[in-house]
PATORNU-33388 format. One record per residue (C-alpha): x, y, z; residue in three letters. Coordinates in steps of 0.05 Angstrom, whole numbers, padded with zeros to 5 digits, always signed. Each point is the difference from the previous one (the first is absolute). Layout:
N
XYZALA/...
% end
This chain:
752
-00023+02142+00699UNK/-00024-00043-00056UNK/+00037-00068-00019UNK/+00018+00012-00074UNK/+00023-00072-00015UNK/-00070-00026+00022UNK/-00033+00050-00049UNK/+00046-00019-00056UNK/-00014-00077+00008UNK/-00077+00016+00004UNK/+00004+00036-00060UNK/+00037-00050-00038UNK/-00055-00053+00019UNK/-00052+00048-00028UNK/+00034+00016-00060UNK/+00019-00069-00022UNK/-00045-00024-00058UNK/-00002-00071-00021UNK/-00020-00024-00073UNK/-00028-00073-00008UNK/+00036-00037-00056UNK/-00052-00049-00024UNK/+00023-00071-00015UNK/-00026-00031-00064UNK/-00046-00060+00002UNK/+00026-00061-00035UNK/-00023-00015-00072UNK/-00038-00063-00017UNK/+00021-00035-00066UNK/-00026-00061-00035UNK/+00045-00058-00015UNK/+00032+00031-00061UNK/+00015+00064+00036UNK/-00060+00041-00028UNK/-00025+00054+00051UNK/-00068-00014+00030UNK/+00006+00051+00057UNK/+00047+00057+00015UNK/+00011+00063+00036UNK/-00003+00065-00045UNK/-00001+00076+00006UNK/-00065+00027+00020UNK/-00026+00071+00016UNK/-00050+00023+00050UNK/-00038+00065-00002UNK/+00004+00048+00060UNK/-00028+00064+00013UNK/+00018+00058+00049UNK/-00069+00032+00020UNK/+00037+00059+00034UNK/+00034+00022-00065UNK/-00061-00018-00041UNK/-00045+00043+00041UNK/+00050+00059+00004UNK/+00002+00001-00076UNK/-00075-00005-00002UNK/+00000-00059-00051UNK/-00036-00050+00042UNK/-00058-00008-00056UNK/+00049-00004-00060UNK/+00042-00052+00034UNK/-00059-00043+00026UNK/-00032-00002-00072UNK/+00066-00009-00035UNK/+00018-00059+00045UNK/-00073-00031-00008UNK/+00010+00004-00075UNK/+00069-00034-00003UNK/-00012-00053+00054UNK/-00072-00020-00012UNK/-00013-00064-00037UNK/-00077+00007-00014UNK/-00033+00041-00050UNK/-00066+00002+00039UNK/-00013+00073+00015UNK/-00024-00016+00074UNK/+00066-00041+00014UNK/+00040+00058-00028UNK/-00036+00049+00049UNK/+00012-00047+00059UNK/+00077-00002-00016UNK/+00002+00074-00008UNK/-00033+00009+00069UNK/+00050-00050+00027UNK/+00056+00037-00026UNK/-00026+00067+00026UNK/-00002-00032+00065UNK/+00072-00019-00002UNK/+00028+00065-00025UNK/-00038+00039+00055UNK/+00016-00048+00057UNK/+00022+00026+00064UNK/+00041-00023+00058UNK/-00027-00036+00057UNK/-00007+00061+00043UNK/-00044+00030-00057UNK/+00037+00070+00005UNK/+00048-00008-00059UNK/+00003-00033-00067UNK/+00037-00067-00006UNK/+00070-00001-00035UNK/-00001-00069-00034UNK/-00061-00041-00018UNK/+00011-00066-00044UNK/-00055-00012-00052UNK/-00025-00070+00010UNK/-00017-00042-00033UNK/-00006+00034-00068UNK/+00068+00035+00006UNK/+00037-00056+00031UNK/+00061-00031-00034UNK/-00017+00020-00069UNK/+00041-00024-00062UNK/+00047+00041-00044UNK/-00057+00017-00051UNK/-00045+00030+00054UNK/+00061+00039+00029UNK/+00013+00034-00064UNK/-00073+00025-00003UNK/+00004+00025+00073UNK/+00066+00036-00012UNK/-00027+00034-00060UNK/-00062+00022+00044UNK/+00048+00028+00054UNK/+00042+00039-00051UNK/-00062+00031-00034UNK/-00029+00019+00068UNK/+00068+00036+00017UNK/-00001+00037-00065UNK/-00072+00020+00010UNK/+00010+00021+00073UNK/+00068+00026-00008UNK/+00022-00034+00062UNK/+00059-00047+00006UNK/-00036-00045+00050UNK/-00075-00017-00007UNK/-00007-00052+00055UNK/-00003-00059-00044UNK/+00061-00048-00007UNK/+00017-00074-00017UNK/+00038-00044+00052UNK/+00042-00056-00034UNK/+00000-00066+00032UNK/-00006-00073-00018UNK/-00059-00043-00019UNK/-00015-00071-00013UNK/-00007-00009-00077UNK/-00027-00062-00034UNK/+00022+00003-00076UNK/-00051-00051-00024UNK/-00057+00030+00037UNK/-00051-00061+00012UNK/+00047-00053-00018UNK/+00008-00049+00061UNK/-00035+00048+00045UNK/-00024-00053+00049UNK/+00069-00027+00006UNK/+00034+00063+00011UNK/-00047+00040+00044UNK/+00011+00072+00004UNK/+00029+00059+00043UNK/-00053+00047+00028UNK/+00006+00074-00006UNK/+00020-00002+00077UNK/+00058-00049-00018UNK/-00033-00061+00028UNK/+00010-00065-00036UNK/-00066-00033-00015UNK/-00010-00072-00027UNK/+00043-00045-00042UNK/+00076-00003-00001UNK/+00003+00075+00022UNK/-00030-00020+00066UNK/+00031-00071+00009UNK/+00073+00031-00012UNK/-00011+00068+00028UNK/+00057-00012+00048UNK/+00050-00018-00052UNK/-00022+00053-00051UNK/+00000+00056+00048UNK/+00065+00034+00015UNK/+00027+00046+00055UNK/-00008+00076-00008UNK/+00064+00040+00014UNK/+00007+00074+00019UNK/+00045+00062-00009UNK/+00000+00051+00056UNK/+00026+00071-00007UNK/+00009+00060+00046UNK/-00037+00060-00025UNK/-00018+00068+00029UNK/-00069+00025+00017UNK/-00011+00020-00073UNK/+00017-00069-00027UNK/+00071+00018-00025UNK/+00051-00052+00009UNK/+00053+00021+00051UNK/+00070+00003-00029UNK/+00051-00051+00023UNK/-00057-00039+00033UNK/+00005-00073+00007UNK/-00047-00045-00041UNK/-00028-00067+00026UNK/-00016-00051-00055UNK/-00029-00069+00006UNK/-00010-00031-00071UNK/-00066-00035-00017UNK/+00002-00076-00011UNK/-00044-00022-00057UNK/-00047-00059+00001UNK/+00016-00066-00032UNK/-00024-00019-00069UNK/-00046-00062-00015UNK/+00005-00048-00060UNK/-00063-00035-00012UNK/-00015-00069-00030UNK/-00051+00038-00042UNK/+00016+00006-00077UNK/-00032+00066-00023UNK/-00014-00026-00069UNK/-00040-00060+00025UNK/-00036+00046+00052UNK/-00019+00044-00063UNK/-00024-00062-00040UNK/-00044-00023+00060UNK/-00031+00068+00017UNK/-00015+00016-00077UNK/-00035-00069-00007UNK/-00040+00012+00065UNK/-00022+00070-00021UNK/-00020-00023-00066UNK/-00042-00056+00035UNK/-00027+00051+00049UNK/-00028+00043-00055UNK/-00029-00058-00037UNK/-00029-00042+00056UNK/-00016+00055+00055UNK/+00018-00042+00056UNK/+00002+00023+00076UNK/+00073-00012-00002UNK/+00054-00044-00033UNK/+00067-00028+00026UNK/+00060-00033-00034UNK/+00066-00025+00025UNK/+00061-00027-00039UNK/+00056-00038+00034UNK/+00062-00040-00014UNK/-00028-00066+00027UNK/+00071-00026+00014UNK/+00016+00058+00046UNK/-00066+00031+00017UNK/+00030+00067-00019UNK/-00061+00047-00017UNK/+00006+00024-00069UNK/-00063+00039-00003UNK/-00061+00009+00046UNK/-00057+00047-00015UNK/-00072+00018+00020UNK/-00049+00040-00035UNK/-00027+00051+00020UNK/+00063+00032+00025UNK/+00027+00071+00011UNK/+00055+00049-00018UNK/+00049+00007+00058UNK/+00018+00068-00025UNK/-00069+00023+00011UNK/-00027-00055+00048UNK/-00055+00046+00025UNK/-00034-00006-00070UNK/-00037-00064+00009UNK/-00071-00026-00004UNK/+00003-00025+00071UNK/+00040-00040+00052UNK/-00010-00064-00037UNK/+00046+00024-00055UNK/+00059-00010+00049UNK/-00014-00072+00012UNK/+00050-00050-00028UNK/-00048-00057-00015UNK/+00056-00048-00014UNK/+00017-00006+00075UNK/-00057+00039+00039UNK/-00063-00030-00030UNK/-00022-00073+00013UNK/-00051-00040-00037UNK/-00024-00070-00013UNK/+00046-00022-00054UNK/-00042-00050-00039UNK/+00031-00050-00050UNK/+00068+00028+00002UNK/+00003-00027+00071UNK/-00007-00072-00033UNK/+00074+00001-00007UNK/+00008-00021+00074UNK/-00047-00057-00005UNK/+00031-00026-00066UNK/+00073+00007+00026UNK/-00020-00034+00067UNK/-00036-00055-00036UNK/+00057-00015-00047UNK/+00051+00004+00059UNK/-00045-00055+00037UNK/-00008-00042-00062UNK/-00074+00012-00001UNK/-00007+00033-00071UNK/-00007-00051-00058UNK/-00014+00040-00060UNK/-00030-00062-00034UNK/-00049-00020+00060UNK/-00071+00014-00008UNK/-00051+00037+00040UNK/-00073+00020-00004UNK/-00005+00074-00012UNK/-00057+00046+00015UNK/-00012-00004+00075UNK/+00036-00026+00059UNK/-00041-00011+00065UNK/+00030+00035+00057UNK/-00033+00008+00070UNK/-00026+00069+00009UNK/+00001+00021-00077UNK/+00015-00043-00060UNK/+00054+00022-00050UNK/-00020+00015-00069UNK/+00038+00010-00065UNK/-00016+00062-00040UNK/-00036-00045-00045UNK/-00046-00030+00049UNK/-00017-00060-00045UNK/+00073-00013-00007UNK/+00032-00033-00057UNK/-00013-00071+00021UNK/+00056-00046+00020UNK/+00065+00035-00017UNK/+00072-00011+00017UNK/+00037+00046+00051UNK/+00040+00027-00058UNK/-00062+00025-00034UNK/-00023+00024+00071UNK/+00059+00044+00005UNK/-00008+00029-00070UNK/-00073+00011+00010UNK/+00019+00028+00073UNK/-00054-00046+00030UNK/-00011+00019+00075UNK/-00026-00075+00011UNK/+00071-00025-00022UNK/+00036+00044+00048UNK/-00051-00015+00056UNK/+00011-00074-00008UNK/+00079+00010-00005UNK/+00003+00044+00062UNK/-00063-00012+00044UNK/-00003-00075-00014UNK/+00073-00013-00016UNK/+00048+00045+00038UNK/-00055+00015+00058UNK/+00001+00056+00046UNK/+00066-00004+00035UNK/+00043-00015-00063UNK/-00037+00053-00039UNK/+00013+00051+00057UNK/+00075-00022+00001UNK/+00006+00019-00074UNK/-00035+00064+00007UNK/+00047+00018+00056UNK/+00059-00022-00039UNK/-00016+00042-00058UNK/-00002+00061+00045UNK/-00072+00013+00005UNK/-00030+00034+00063UNK/+00067+00034+00017UNK/+00034+00064-00027UNK/+00053-00005-00053UNK/+00043+00048+00040UNK/+00012+00046-00062UNK/+00029+00066+00017UNK/-00065+00038-00007UNK/-00049+00025+00049UNK/-00070-00021+00014UNK/+00007-00072-00027UNK/-00057-00047+00024UNK/+00006-00072+00013UNK/-00066-00027-00025UNK/-00034-00057+00037UNK/-00016-00075-00003UNK/-00053-00025+00039UNK/-00031-00072-00010UNK/-00046-00016+00050UNK/-00055-00039-00035UNK/+00003-00054-00052UNK/-00024+00050-00052UNK/+00054+00045+00020UNK/+00055-00054-00015UNK/-00034-00019-00065UNK/-00008+00073-00027UNK/+00073+00019+00024UNK/+00027-00051-00051UNK/-00021+00048-00053UNK/+00010+00067+00033UNK/-00067+00013+00027UNK/-00038+00012+00065UNK/+00041+00014+00060UNK/+00066+00009-00040UNK/+00028+00072-00013UNK/+00067+00015-00030UNK/+00038+00060-00027UNK/+00030+00004-00073UNK/+00070-00003+00028UNK/-00012-00063+00037UNK/-00026-00033-00062UNK/+00062+00024-00041UNK/+00047-00029+00051UNK/-00038-00070-00003UNK/-00001-00002-00074UNK/+00076+00020+00001UNK/+00012-00058+00045UNK/-00023-00049-00052UNK/+00037+00036-00055UNK/+00063-00005+00046UNK/+00004-00074+00011UNK/-00042+00005+00062UNK/+00040+00054+00039UNK/-00042+00053+00032UNK/+00040+00063-00003UNK/-00011+00066+00040UNK/-00017+00060-00047UNK/+00039+00063+00005UNK/+00003+00069-00032UNK/+00069+00026+00022UNK/+00065-00027-00029UNK/+00053+00048+00029UNK/+00007+00060+00046UNK/+00056+00044-00023UNK/+00042+00056+00027UNK/-00025+00064-00036UNK/+00069+00032-00010UNK/+00045-00066-00015UNK/-00057-00044-00027UNK/+00032-00055+00042UNK/-00050-00054+00023UNK/-00021+00009+00073UNK/-00049-00056-00001UNK/-00017-00055-00050UNK/-00061-00045-00005UNK/-00006-00063-00038UNK/-00048-00057-00010UNK/-00021-00038+00065UNK/-00028-00065+00000UNK/-00062-00013+00046UNK/-00014-00073-00006UNK/+00000-00059-00049UNK/-00076-00009-00007UNK/-00003-00060-00050UNK/+00055-00042-00033UNK/+00035+00027-00064UNK/-00035-00060-00037UNK/-00070+00022+00025UNK/+00013+00069-00016UNK/+00021-00016-00072UNK/-00061-00048-00009UNK/-00048+00057+00026UNK/+00029+00047-00052UNK/-00010-00046-00056UNK/-00071-00008+00018UNK/-00011+00076+00008UNK/+00031+00005-00068UNK/-00056-00041-00030UNK/-00051+00052+00024UNK/+00032+00049-00046UNK/+00024-00045-00056UNK/-00066-00042-00008UNK/-00039+00048-00047UNK/-00063-00043+00006UNK/-00012-00006+00074UNK/+00057+00040+00036UNK/-00032+00056+00040UNK/+00064+00045-00009UNK/+00008-00011-00075UNK/-00006+00076-00012UNK/+00066+00003+00036UNK/+00035-00040-00055UNK/+00059+00036-00029UNK/+00027-00030-00065UNK/+00071-00032+00006UNK/+00000+00002+00076UNK/-00023-00055+00049UNK/-00045+00036+00053UNK/-00026-00034+00064UNK/-00056+00036+00037UNK/-00072-00003+00030UNK/-00058+00043-00008UNK/-00056+00019+00050UNK/-00067+00036-00002UNK/-00030+00011+00066UNK/-00072+00024+00019UNK/+00004+00054+00054UNK/-00042+00008+00062UNK/-00025+00071+00001UNK/+00008+00039+00066UNK/-00057-00016+00046UNK/-00020-00062-00039UNK/+00005-00075+00019UNK/-00005-00023-00071UNK/+00046+00008-00059UNK/-00017+00045-00054UNK/-00023-00028-00067UNK/+00031+00057-00041UNK/+00063+00026+00032UNK/+00065-00038-00002UNK/+00072+00002+00016UNK/+00040-00027-00057UNK/+00072-00023+00004UNK/+00057-00039-00036UNK/+00069-00018+00025UNK/+00050-00031-00042UNK/+00074-00006-00017UNK/+00047-00014-00061UNK/+00041-00035-00029UNK/-00025-00061+00036UNK/+00063-00035-00011UNK/+00043+00055+00029UNK/-00047+00048+00037UNK/+00023+00076-00004UNK/-00059+00043+00012UNK/-00063-00015+00039UNK/-00060+00049-00005UNK/-00069+00006+00038UNK/-00054+00043-00023UNK/-00064+00010+00042UNK/-00059+00041-00027UNK/-00053+00019+00055UNK/-00071+00007-00025UNK/+00009+00014-00075UNK/-00063+00024-00039UNK/-00012-00064-00039UNK/-00071+00020-00018UNK/-00028-00061+00037UNK/+00040-00047-00046UNK/+00046-00041+00044UNK/+00035-00032-00060UNK/+00034+00067-00014UNK/+00035-00011+00067UNK/+00051-00047-00030UNK/+00025+00054-00047UNK/+00010+00055+00051UNK/+00057-00022+00046UNK/+00028-00049-00050UNK/+00007+00048-00056UNK/+00035+00049+00049UNK/+00047-00053+00018UNK/+00017-00019-00070UNK/+00013+00075-00016UNK/+00049+00010+00056UNK/+00033-00068-00006UNK/+00013+00007-00076UNK/+00034+00067+00006UNK/+00039-00023+00062UNK/+00026-00063-00034UNK/+00023+00041-00060UNK/+00030+00056+00044UNK/+00039-00050+00041UNK/+00024-00037-00065UNK/-00028-00069+00023UNK/+00000-00043-00060UNK/-00062-00040-00021UNK/-00004-00069+00023UNK/-00013-00021-00071UNK/+00034+00042-00051UNK/-00036+00025-00066UNK/+00044-00045-00041UNK/-00015-00060+00044UNK/-00076+00013-00005UNK/+00003+00001-00073UNK/+00058-00047-00017UNK/-00030-00066-00025UNK/+00068-00033+00024UNK/-00011+00016+00074UNK/-00012-00068+00025UNK/-00040-00029+00059UNK/-00010-00071+00022UNK/-00070-00016-00002UNK/-00025-00025+00069UNK/-00046-00060+00012UNK/-00066+00034+00020UNK/-00049-00058-00009UNK/-00042-00020+00058UNK/-00004+00068+00033UNK/-00048+00056-00001UNK/-00003+00046-00060UNK/+00016+00061+00047UNK/+00058-00031+00029UNK/+00026-00026-00067UNK/-00004+00073-00028UNK/+00036+00023+00063UNK/+00057-00047-00010UNK/+00003+00015-00075UNK/+00004+00078+00016UNK/+00059-00013+00046UNK/+00038-00024-00061UNK/-00026+00053-00045UNK/-00051-00039-00037UNK/-00072+00012-00015UNK/-00057-00051-00010UNK/-00069-00007-00033UNK/-00050-00048+00030UNK/-00037-00050-00043UNK/-00063-00032+00033UNK/-00045+00017+00060UNK/+00035-00043+00052UNK/+00040+00025+00061UNK/+00060-00045-00006UNK/+00051-00006-00053UNK/-00006-00070-00031UNK/+00050+00011-00060UNK/+00047+00055-00020UNK/+00031+00027-00062UNK/+00064+00005-00010UNK/+00017-00063+00040UNK/+00037+00001+00065UNK/+00077+00004-00006UNK/+00004+00033-00069UNK/+00036+00063-00011UNK/-00049+00057-00019UNK/+00010+00073-00014UNK/-00032+00058+00044UNK/-00047+00015-00060UNK/-00023-00072-00003UNK/-00076-00006+00013UNK/-00016-00056+00049UNK/-00067-00039-00005UNK/-00031-00031+00061UNK/-00053-00055-00013UNK/-00050-00011+00058UNK/-00032-00059-00030UNK/+00017-00054-00052UNK/+00036+00039-00057UNK/-00034-00042-00054UNK/-00067+00023+00020UNK/+00013+00074+00007UNK/-00023+00051-00050UNK/+00047+00020-00059UNK/+00032+00068+00020UNK/+00009+00056-00045UNK/+00070-00008-00033UNK/+00002+00065-00043UNK/+00066+00036+00008UNK/+00039-00064+00020UNK/+00062-00024-00037UNK/-00012-00065-00038UNK/+00046-00039+00048UNK/-00039+00027+00063UNK/-00067-00013-00033UNK/+00018-00073-00015UNK/+00028-00014+00069UNK/-00066+00027+00028UNK/-00037-00042-00045UNK/+00041-00062+00023UNK/-00011+00017+00074UNK/-00079+00006-00012UNK/+00000-00061-00049UNK/-00028+00044-00057UNK/+00018-00020-00073UNK/+00024+00065-00030UNK/+00009+00014-00072UNK/+00041+00056-00023UNK/+00006+00037-00064UNK/+00056+00049-00012UNK/+00057+00026+00042UNK/+00013+00045+00057UNK/-00058+00019+00051UNK/-00071-00022+00005UNK/-00039+00053-00035UNK/-00071-00039-00007UNK/-00028-00061+00037UNK/-00060-00043-00011UNK/-00019-00056+00046UNK/-00041-00067-00009UNK/-00019-00014+00072UNK/-00031-00067-00013UNK/+00063-00023-00034UNK/+00044+00036+00046UNK/+00039+00030-00056UNK/+00022+00072-00016UNK/+00017+00030-00069UNK/+00056+00052+00010UNK/+00019+00052-00055UNK/+00072+00028+00011UNK/+00038+00056-00028UNK/+00064+00042+00019UNK/-00010+00062+00042UNK/+00010+00066-00038UNK/+00054+00047+00025UNK/-00052+00046+00034UNK/-00030-00061+00038UNK/+00063-00023+00021UNK/+00023+00067+00027UNK/-00067+00006+00036UNK/-00008-00070+00026UNK/+00015-00017+00074UNK/+00013-00075+00013UNK/-00024+00005+00069UNK/-00068+00020-00024UNK/-00005-00047-00058UNK/-00051-00048+00033UNK/-00065+00011+00031UNK/-00015-00022+00072UNK/-00063-00049-00010UNK/-00012+00000+00073UNK/-00062+00038+00023UNK/-00003+00030+00069UNK/-00028+00069-00017UNK/-00044-00001+00060UNK/+00059+00000+00048UNK/+00040+00050-00036UNK/-00018+00070+00025UNK/+00054+00055+00009UNK/-00014+00017+00072UNK/-00009-00040+00063UNK/-00065-00015+00027UNK/-00027+00019+00074UNK/-00007-00056+00048UNK/-00063-00011+00040UNK/-00025+00055+00045UNK/-00001-00023+00070UNK/-00017+00031+00068UNK/+00064+00026+00030UNK/+00012-00029+00067UNK/+00009+00044+00058UNK/+00001+00075-00003UNK/+00001+00032-00071UNK/+00072+00017-00018UNK/-00013+00060-00043UNK/+00050+00022-00056UNK/+00074+00002+00003UNK/+00018+00070+00008UNK/+00034-00004+00069UNK/+00067+00009+00028UNK/-00015-00042+00061UNK/-00012-00074+00012UNK/-00071+00014+00025UNK/-00042+00011-00062UNK/+00023-00045-00059UNK/-00037-00004-00065UNK/-00041-00062-00016UNK/-00004-00031-00070UNK/-00035-00060-00028UNK/+00046-00035-00048UNK/-00021-00013-00074UNK/+00034-00037-00050UNK/-00014-00007-00074UNK/+00002-00057-00049UNK/
% end
């Protein structure tokens, strides 16, 4: 006797068919709700070799699929793909006796977009008509794929999902658990032919979609950043470029990009694995002069930086290896303010090596976060290293050379601390995790203070000095970063590289960088740009243009996009009534005097060959307009040459003559048109006339006088390379690593 109930239950088990209900992966948005990554419909090609071979159409199917799915026009590549398709449509089961029933076409036919779907559907319909069969063994399976609507934009930040559904790199990998949902299923009872049984129970478990992420990234600023980098990449042909933009008060990452990059939609189309490296966090290098920020801030905090104190430039004797300025002869005895503007290595070695000494210097390096990971939510971040064993290590660390390696993001956080009243903040990329269905915030992230590295007063003073490297158009190494109307603080660097396998710095390959923020009085945006080995045709002076011009391009567009008003409005710059109080600048160096004047919006011309201001015009305490030209005498005014007064108003010309004790005789009214001097009698004849309407419209009061100072020998556009020295220890190689073991080495170089 057969037990019928047992047969029935066994049959039900065999007849149950379960269908997986796929959960949607959470989407990734920028700070303004613009989609950066999302799931979308996709279509995968599958073939049924049994049906295809029963129909005798295997050759037709193989060639048709090869034509539709191929990417190359190379005949040999087309033939290879056709052979691959033939293998798929004739594949047999594992026992080798029968044809397979379903074979997925990977990778050419995997998760295709809607456009490719239409082409394949047309191919299938045409094949049905041609063969007069309703089924031709080719079909499309609908599923989900990860889609990045902006293609390459922010690819290193986002990472990608592989064809196997594995999260690789970036936010996709770091937040995979939050983005991944839970699949559901639906189970129905069917008979042996696959027909659902009437009145059968249906078991249903709904899928739970993954959470959405809201990033700190601004898609527009990311676009400005990548566009500027690509233009520089095309022009300068570097090995790679990196740029980061942040809000320095919160350390929210507004943009982060490295070129070369990749398209996460077609991640397999790269030139090599190096295209996947996020150089902002995974490459380390000797920073060069941008690292001088640490020495400067530490010296100010400890009361060791006196901008008016003097030192002998050129060379500083240090046990093991002397420190040289890029101009080995130096500039003679100069002030520390001039040393900052010229980016003198000797100045910073004296401040750090002789002033702070090893322990205090190491303390400030640690305070600013170097030698440790920032903790940003991205994979493969490296920590860099600080190793100061010998006196020469300590001396060179003061200007970012030798046994010092850092990441771009570490430098950004350090500069942001100065911009943020001395507060070091942890950088972050994710603002909110949201429930996909309700959009309610599941988890929120915000600014996180790490440490108070220097006092607010020190941070402000450091920022004002960094501003002078941009504002001082004679000596400032960052002057190309100047943006009209905005107060910009920053520091440039041009560092020689130790080629792989070498112990000496290269003479013709450099890493150039610039880090800066604006506006100085209320910092809103901080940007760092690093360009690794640009093709400068052997001319290091072009180095100052590369990173600094990229910085200016990104910063200008970002300030405009964020509606950040200029520090000085156009009307204020042109309005003669915009008053300033003339400071007393006598008795200090010319460079320091110009720096102080620049801080109140005034420009100065130098009269004489001396290095200190002996007299000034206008006098201290007077109200002056922003368009007022200031004159600095560096010796007895009564013995200085008579300057060119053409273009001056009669009043200004007479005041200058009085300042220089020159007898001026005028004829006419208006502005000086012609001038003749009697040097022996110290007398000047001035012919005046009113400006014409055209002259008045074209005139610019800020450019109405010539700067009679001469310093052309120190006014190159770029930064000069420092001395080449033998690299201590093993050769470091170049910064293309995602580990702490093989950092890049660079020799810093600074320009006049």
